[in-house]
VMD Tcl script that draws the C-alpha trace (Angstrom):
set ca {
  {99.00 85.07 138.25}
  {100.93 88.12 137.02}
  {99.54 90.88 134.75}
  {102.09 89.81 132.16}
  {100.76 86.29 131.94}
  {97.17 87.38 132.00}
  {97.53 89.98 129.24}
  {100.00 88.38 126.89}
  {100.67 84.57 126.72}
  {102.06 81.92 124.44}
  {100.35 78.59 124.47}
  {102.34 75.28 124.02}
  {101.22 75.04 120.31}
  {102.54 78.54 119.54}
  {99.26 80.41 119.74}
  {99.55 83.95 121.15}
  {96.65 85.34 123.17}
  {96.45 88.93 123.98}
  {94.12 91.14 126.14}
  {93.98 94.83 126.05}
  {93.97 96.01 129.65}
  {91.94 99.12 129.06}
  {89.38 97.84 126.64}
  {89.26 94.12 127.26}
  {89.65 93.38 123.55}
  {90.83 89.82 123.08}
  {93.19 88.99 120.19}
  {94.58 85.60 119.03}
  {97.58 85.04 116.66}
  {97.81 81.49 115.31}
  {101.17 79.95 114.74}
  {102.70 79.81 111.25}
  {101.16 83.12 109.90}
  {103.67 85.60 110.95}
  {106.23 84.97 108.14}
  {103.83 85.81 105.38}
  {104.66 88.86 103.27}
  {102.86 92.01 104.25}
  {100.25 92.89 101.62}
  {100.89 96.15 99.64}
  {97.92 98.41 99.69}
  {98.65 100.08 96.35}
  {97.45 99.50 92.84}
  {99.97 98.33 90.26}
  {102.35 101.30 89.71}
  {102.32 103.21 86.55}
  {105.11 105.36 85.22}
  {105.21 109.15 85.84}
  {106.23 111.66 83.28}
  {109.71 113.23 83.65}
  {109.70 115.35 86.74}
  {106.85 113.52 88.42}
  {103.34 114.92 88.64}
  {102.72 118.17 90.40}
  {98.89 118.03 90.63}
  {97.93 114.53 91.35}
  {94.96 115.40 93.75}
  {93.18 118.17 95.43}
  {95.72 118.40 98.14}
  {98.72 119.01 95.74}
  {100.36 122.30 94.81}
  {98.31 123.94 92.00}
  {95.01 122.94 93.66}
  {94.97 125.23 96.58}
  {91.84 126.98 95.33}
  {90.01 123.59 95.34}
  {90.29 123.74 99.16}
  {88.55 125.97 101.68}
  {90.53 129.00 102.94}
  {93.79 128.12 104.71}
  {94.12 128.44 108.52}
  {97.97 128.51 108.43}
  {100.94 127.36 106.41}
  {104.55 126.52 107.11}
  {107.25 127.75 104.82}
  {110.97 127.21 105.11}
  {113.04 129.97 106.75}
  {116.64 129.05 106.47}
  {117.16 125.90 108.59}
  {113.85 126.44 110.27}
  {110.28 127.11 109.65}
  {107.97 130.19 109.64}
  {104.18 130.16 110.14}
  {101.94 132.35 108.00}
  {98.33 133.01 108.87}
  {95.45 135.05 107.53}
  {96.64 134.92 103.88}
  {94.35 136.38 101.15}
  {93.86 134.63 97.84}
  {96.38 136.99 96.16}
  {99.03 135.93 98.64}
  {98.82 132.11 98.22}
  {101.33 131.88 95.39}
  {103.88 134.27 96.98}
  {105.35 131.41 99.17}
  {105.62 127.64 98.69}
  {104.02 125.94 101.79}
  {105.60 122.67 103.03}
  {102.65 122.10 105.22}
  {99.19 123.63 105.34}
  {96.23 123.53 107.80}
  {92.99 123.75 105.98}
  {89.30 123.00 106.90}
  {87.91 119.61 106.09}
  {85.38 120.23 103.17}
  {83.13 117.53 104.83}
  {83.59 118.18 108.55}
  {82.35 115.94 111.36}
  {80.89 118.62 113.62}
  {79.66 121.67 111.60}
  {79.12 125.35 112.85}
  {75.38 124.36 113.10}
  {76.26 121.45 115.22}
  {78.03 123.69 117.79}
  {75.36 126.49 117.55}
  {72.25 124.38 117.79}
  {73.50 121.83 120.31}
  {75.68 124.05 122.49}
  {74.79 127.63 121.68}
  {78.37 128.27 120.56}
  {78.71 131.05 117.93}
  {81.67 131.79 115.68}
  {84.00 134.32 117.19}
  {83.89 137.98 116.20}
  {87.31 137.47 114.64}
  {86.14 134.59 112.40}
  {83.01 136.60 111.35}
  {85.12 139.69 110.40}
  {87.65 137.61 108.49}
  {84.75 135.82 106.57}
  {83.24 139.18 105.51}
  {86.66 140.49 104.50}
  {87.31 137.42 102.44}
  {83.90 137.62 100.73}
  {84.37 141.37 100.00}
  {87.59 140.58 98.05}
  {86.60 139.60 94.48}
  {89.32 136.94 94.42}
  {88.16 135.67 97.82}
  {84.51 135.54 96.62}
  {85.49 133.63 93.55}
  {87.47 131.23 95.74}
  {84.44 130.67 98.01}
  {82.08 130.25 95.06}
  {84.55 127.69 93.59}
  {84.70 125.59 96.71}
  {80.99 125.93 97.49}
  {80.18 124.52 93.97}
  {82.68 121.81 94.29}
  {81.19 120.65 97.61}
  {77.69 120.68 96.33}
  {78.67 118.86 93.12}
  {80.19 116.16 95.18}
  {76.97 115.96 97.18}
  {75.05 115.64 93.83}
  {73.36 119.03 94.49}
  {72.85 121.87 91.97}
  {72.16 125.58 92.09}
  {73.97 128.85 92.50}
  {75.10 130.21 95.83}
  {73.83 133.57 97.17}
  {76.04 136.04 98.99}
  {74.45 134.75 102.25}
  {75.40 131.12 101.26}
  {78.95 132.16 100.73}
  {79.19 134.03 104.01}
  {77.76 131.21 105.91}
  {80.24 128.83 104.22}
  {83.14 131.11 104.82}
  {82.17 131.48 108.56}
  {82.00 127.70 108.74}
  {85.32 127.07 107.19}
  {87.25 129.85 108.88}
  {85.85 128.72 112.23}
  {86.02 125.03 111.51}
  {86.66 122.38 114.22}
  {87.80 119.76 111.72}
  {91.17 120.55 110.19}
  {93.61 118.77 107.90}
  {97.41 119.11 108.13}
  {98.67 118.48 104.69}
  {102.38 118.11 103.58}
  {103.32 119.50 100.20}
  {104.54 116.39 98.35}
  {102.30 113.74 96.91}
  {105.14 111.61 95.58}
  {108.80 111.65 96.81}
  {111.13 113.98 95.00}
  {112.32 112.40 91.80}
  {109.63 109.76 91.77}
  {109.28 107.79 88.51}
  {106.13 105.84 89.22}
  {102.84 106.29 91.12}
  {103.78 103.99 93.95}
  {106.58 106.23 95.09}
  {104.39 108.14 97.49}
  {105.51 110.61 100.15}
  {104.45 108.73 103.26}
  {105.30 109.82 106.83}
  {108.39 107.67 106.73}
  {109.55 109.25 103.57}
  {109.58 112.80 105.16}
  {112.98 113.94 106.56}
  {113.35 114.10 110.37}
  {113.02 117.78 110.28}
  {109.94 117.73 108.05}
  {108.24 115.23 110.29}
  {108.90 117.36 113.34}
  {107.32 120.28 111.59}
  {104.40 118.16 110.56}
  {103.89 116.80 114.10}
  {104.33 120.26 115.73}
  {101.80 121.74 113.38}
  {99.27 119.08 114.33}
  {99.75 119.78 118.03}
  {99.29 123.46 117.45}
  {96.02 122.74 115.73}
  {94.94 120.75 118.69}
  {95.67 123.51 121.10}
  {93.87 126.10 118.87}
  {90.69 123.96 118.65}
  {90.57 123.51 122.55}
  {90.95 127.34 122.85}
  {88.47 128.35 120.25}
  {85.41 126.55 121.59}
  {84.42 126.09 125.11}
  {82.08 123.11 124.36}
  {84.96 121.05 123.02}
  {85.68 118.17 125.38}
  {88.17 116.23 123.27}
  {90.23 116.81 120.03}
  {90.81 113.65 118.10}
  {94.01 113.42 115.97}
  {94.47 110.60 113.47}
  {96.07 109.79 110.16}
  {94.74 107.18 107.65}
  {97.33 106.01 105.26}
  {96.00 104.39 102.01}
  {92.62 103.11 101.23}
  {92.44 100.06 103.54}
  {92.93 102.45 106.37}
  {90.13 104.72 105.21}
  {92.09 107.35 103.28}
  {90.25 109.16 100.52}
  {93.48 110.36 98.92}
  {96.97 108.76 98.58}
  {98.30 112.23 99.61}
  {99.58 112.17 103.21}
  {97.43 114.19 105.62}
  {96.46 114.18 109.33}
  {93.07 115.05 110.60}
  {92.37 117.12 113.86}
  {88.70 116.96 114.92}
  {87.05 118.63 117.96}
  {84.13 116.81 119.46}
  {81.86 117.29 122.48}
  {82.60 113.98 124.29}
  {85.82 112.44 125.57}
  {85.08 109.04 124.15}
  {85.45 105.49 125.22}
  {89.24 105.40 125.15}
  {89.55 108.31 127.65}
  {86.75 106.76 129.85}
  {88.26 103.35 129.78}
  {91.72 104.62 130.60}
  {90.36 106.84 133.41}
  {88.43 103.93 134.89}
  {91.40 101.68 135.08}
  {93.68 104.44 136.39}
  {91.14 105.20 139.19}
  {91.74 101.65 140.38}
  {95.51 101.61 139.70}
  {97.24 104.94 138.98}
  {100.31 102.92 137.64}
  {98.26 100.88 135.20}
  {100.12 102.07 132.11}
  {103.36 100.90 133.45}
  {102.19 97.57 135.04}
  {99.78 96.57 132.23}
  {101.54 97.86 129.28}
  {105.20 99.17 129.34}
  {106.44 96.74 131.98}
  {104.80 93.81 130.29}
  {106.40 94.89 126.94}
  {109.83 95.12 128.72}
  {109.42 91.73 130.35}
  {108.60 90.08 126.98}
  {111.33 91.90 124.99}
  {108.87 94.08 123.02}
  {110.70 97.38 123.30}
  {111.44 98.64 119.84}
  {113.16 101.93 120.37}
  {113.61 104.69 122.84}
  {115.17 108.14 123.29}
  {115.35 110.31 126.38}
  {111.68 111.37 126.24}
  {109.73 108.55 124.47}
  {109.55 104.82 124.05}
  {108.05 102.65 121.24}
  {106.84 99.08 121.80}
  {105.17 96.33 119.83}
  {101.60 96.70 121.09}
  {99.24 94.02 122.20}
  {95.49 93.74 122.64}
  {94.59 95.58 119.42}
  {92.49 94.30 116.54}
  {95.36 94.98 114.18}
  {99.14 94.42 114.52}
  {100.20 97.56 116.27}
  {103.07 99.75 117.54}
  {102.61 102.09 120.51}
  {104.77 105.20 121.23}
  {104.58 106.73 124.68}
  {105.71 110.06 125.89}
  {107.82 109.78 129.04}
  {107.31 113.45 129.93}
  {105.80 114.47 133.24}
  {103.11 116.57 131.44}
  {100.36 114.67 129.67}
  {98.84 117.29 127.28}
  {100.82 117.41 123.99}
  {100.68 121.21 123.77}
  {102.38 121.45 127.17}
  {105.38 119.38 126.15}
  {108.66 121.20 125.42}
  {109.91 121.35 121.84}
  {112.57 118.76 122.72}
  {109.88 116.40 124.24}
  {107.63 116.88 121.24}
  {110.54 116.18 118.82}
  {111.20 112.96 120.77}
  {107.69 111.63 120.08}
  {107.88 112.77 116.53}
  {111.18 111.01 115.86}
  {109.82 107.67 117.04}
  {106.61 107.92 115.17}
  {108.67 108.89 112.11}
  {111.04 105.92 112.56}
  {108.14 103.41 113.06}
  {106.44 104.67 109.83}
  {109.71 104.44 107.93}
  {110.20 100.84 109.28}
  {106.69 99.82 108.01}
  {107.28 101.32 104.64}
  {105.12 103.45 102.24}
  {103.18 100.44 100.81}
  {101.90 99.38 104.28}
  {98.43 100.81 105.09}
  {98.04 102.00 108.63}
  {96.02 104.17 110.99}
  {97.88 106.54 113.33}
  {95.69 107.33 116.41}
  {96.67 109.94 119.01}
  {95.56 109.60 122.70}
  {95.93 112.16 125.33}
  {94.44 113.65 128.48}
  {92.08 116.49 127.53}
  {92.16 119.74 129.49}
  {88.60 119.68 130.76}
  {88.46 116.42 132.46}
  {87.34 118.04 135.65}
  {84.05 119.13 134.00}
  {82.98 115.41 133.35}
  {82.84 112.13 135.26}
  {86.60 111.65 135.02}
  {89.12 112.85 137.71}
  {91.38 115.49 136.34}
  {94.57 114.30 138.13}
  {94.70 110.89 136.59}
  {98.01 110.22 134.83}
  {96.78 109.57 131.22}
  {99.92 109.67 129.14}
  {100.33 111.12 125.72}
  {100.62 108.14 123.33}
  {100.23 107.32 119.66}
  {99.14 103.84 118.24}
  {100.05 102.78 114.78}
  {97.76 100.06 113.51}
  {98.81 97.98 110.46}
  {95.70 97.41 108.33}
  {96.80 94.08 106.96}
  {93.88 91.91 107.68}
  {90.08 92.04 107.06}
  {87.66 91.45 109.94}
  {85.06 88.77 109.14}
  {82.41 86.57 110.62}
  {84.54 84.96 113.35}
  {85.39 88.26 114.99}
  {81.82 89.53 114.76}
  {80.38 86.42 116.32}
  {83.01 85.91 119.06}
  {84.45 89.37 119.66}
  {87.84 87.55 119.53}
  {90.04 89.09 116.85}
  {92.63 87.27 114.73}
  {95.83 89.01 114.03}
  {98.13 87.84 111.36}
  {101.13 88.96 113.30}
  {101.93 88.55 116.98}
  {103.70 91.43 118.85}
  {107.02 89.31 118.57}
  {106.37 89.14 114.73}
  {106.06 92.85 114.64}
  {109.17 93.25 116.65}
  {111.12 90.87 114.40}
  {109.99 92.80 111.37}
  {110.66 96.30 112.71}
  {114.04 96.02 114.54}
  {116.13 95.05 111.38}
  {114.50 98.07 109.46}
  {115.29 100.39 112.19}
  {118.88 99.31 112.25}
  {119.12 99.81 108.50}
  {117.33 103.19 108.56}
  {119.61 104.46 111.37}
  {122.74 103.31 109.54}
  {121.57 105.18 106.44}
  {120.84 108.30 108.43}
  {117.19 108.35 107.55}
  {115.82 108.40 111.01}
  {116.95 110.39 114.15}
  {119.40 109.02 116.64}
  {117.70 106.57 119.06}
  {118.37 103.34 120.98}
  {117.06 100.28 119.33}
  {115.87 96.97 120.78}
  {118.28 95.64 123.53}
  {120.14 98.99 123.52}
  {117.18 100.67 125.33}
  {117.74 99.14 128.87}
  {114.62 100.82 129.88}
  {113.56 100.36 133.52}
  {110.12 99.25 134.49}
  {107.85 102.10 135.68}
  {109.30 104.65 133.29}
  {105.92 106.29 132.34}
  {105.47 109.10 135.00}
  {102.63 108.65 137.46}
}
mol new
graphics top color blue
foreach p $ca { graphics top sphere $p radius 0.5 }
foreach p [lrange $ca 0 end-1] q [lrange $ca 1 end] { graphics top cylinder $p $q radius 0.2 }
display resetview
């Protein structure tokens, strides 16, 4: 029996059964459900005042002092972008950032986590910057404001000492959990609260900058802490996907384990180095599930996921995102951007990044295994319930073919309107099997 039949099959009654080749996850799609409208994960829209709302949440312009000190910002520089780092409080209003890197107020792995579990201390540069920030009256006021905000959200009271603020500043400036945040909450000219500035509403150039800044954050976190084994990158869009704010943002989190996805991929690749082709891309090609491609990346309707999914694969020889050329990175960005635009701003979804970490040789995984850089978009349109928990078989509303049939017309429309980058769509792709480098 071929891998294609074992992993993705249609039964005579129309039921679709899928198996994820790397996790073993079993998914069924029952016939007759794929034509239902996708649920909108937004509250009933309310009108915005003329000109929209400039300060809808803590991530919006005007609320920068509600966030911990910035790591970096991107500002427009002609037709390109310029990165600014190390800004003092007095410099924050001198430029208008289109994208910012800031510490997460509630990080997953704190400075104490790395110090107590791994003996990793903040760098001398971080400690000096924290002391300088605290010595500036405006900087001290900023740290005090954010310290109080965090403790108020934690239902704690009290006044911070100078030592408390220094400790907080060191933790934030040396954070291993960052957010990458675009400027806009709503699209320009929005008239109601539902007109959110989602990934798909960014321009091609803006999404490339957003994407590149996220990759730079990954690289910085790997370099800054020798105990980091993996940097997880993800984006939760709207509340069903776990978002706290309806303001677009991506999270970049360093952890001290590679995680089950890397282990599972490595275990499969150890048995078959061509697994990502034979068990995924080639199966998608055989079943007509290729959505779009350009010279350096390909997007397919995914299978074997708990939710209807789209997978975007880099076709570059290098696996680590920070080693890709700007052209190769832009190619990935363009397909991710197009798939978000095709889903629409009202569709809740998770964006998950998967890559080969640079320190695989220090663990149980062989370093030369060809783990490709890939991104999975999961549409959060169903609620897991008792059947899934009892059987570990997951019911998807949409089959991979349903996802394809919804996405392809949207990609055609978006390309015709000039809202996405140039790319080959559907049958135009003509992608040969075995295209993921091994």
